[in-house]
C-alpha positions in Angstrom: 5.7 1.0 -22.8 4.1 1.7 -19.4 4.1 -1.0 -16.8 1.0 -1.1 -14.6 1.5 -1.3 -10.9 0.2 -4.6 -9.5 0.3 -3.9 -5.8 -0.5 -0.8 -3.9 0.3 0.7 -0.4 -2.6 1.9 1.7 -1.6 5.5 0.9 -1.7 4.8 -2.8 -5.0 3.0 -2.5 -6.4 6.0 -0.6 -5.4 8.5 -3.3 -6.9 6.3 -6.0 -10.1 5.9 -4.1 -10.2 9.5 -2.9 -10.5 8.6 0.7 -8.2 8.9 3.7 -5.4 6.4 4.3 -7.1 5.6 7.7 -10.3 4.6 5.8 -8.3 2.1 3.7 -6.6 0.7 6.8 -9.9 0.4 8.6 -11.4 -1.5 5.6 -8.3 -3.7 5.4 -8.4 -4.5 9.1 -12.1 -5.3 9.1 -11.8 -7.6 6.1 -13.7 -5.5 3.7 -10.6 -5.0 1.7 -8.3 -8.0 1.2 -4.6 -7.9 0.9 -1.5 -8.9 2.7 1.1 -7.6 5.2 4.7 -7.4 4.2 6.5 -10.2 6.1 8.3 -8.9 9.2 6.5 -5.5 9.2 3.2 -4.0 9.8 2.9 -2.6 6.3 -0.2 -3.6 4.3 -0.3 -4.2 0.5 -3.3 -4.4 -1.7 -3.2 -6.2 -5.1 -4.6 -4.3 -8.1 -7.4 -6.9 -8.8 -8.6 -6.7 -5.2 -8.6 -2.9 -5.2 -10.5 -2.9 -8.5 -13.2 -5.2 -7.0 -13.4 -3.2 -3.8 -13.9 0.0 -5.8 -16.6 -1.6 -8.0 -18.4 -3.1 -5.0 -18.4 0.3 -3.2 -19.4 2.5 -6.2 -16.0 4.2 -6.4 -15.1 5.3 -10.0 -12.3 3.1 -11.3 -10.9 5.7 -13.8 -7.7 6.4 -11.8 -7.0 2.7 -11.4 -7.7 1.9 -15.1 -5.5 4.7 -16.4 -2.6 3.3 -14.5 -2.4 6.3 -12.3 -0.7 5.9 -8.9 
């Protein structure tokens, strides 16, 4: 039984989307990509459903996300 990851770091999201981590951070900070910051830190997290919608909206293939790949 494999458990699908539900929240991703900016680095994980970048690998899945095949873009740089800085691109994901820029999209997050501009509001194009929703998510949340870990309380008490500057770390950003992106929920799976939000990342999926972002990928669909921007024409990024969702294969890696749908296969449970990290």
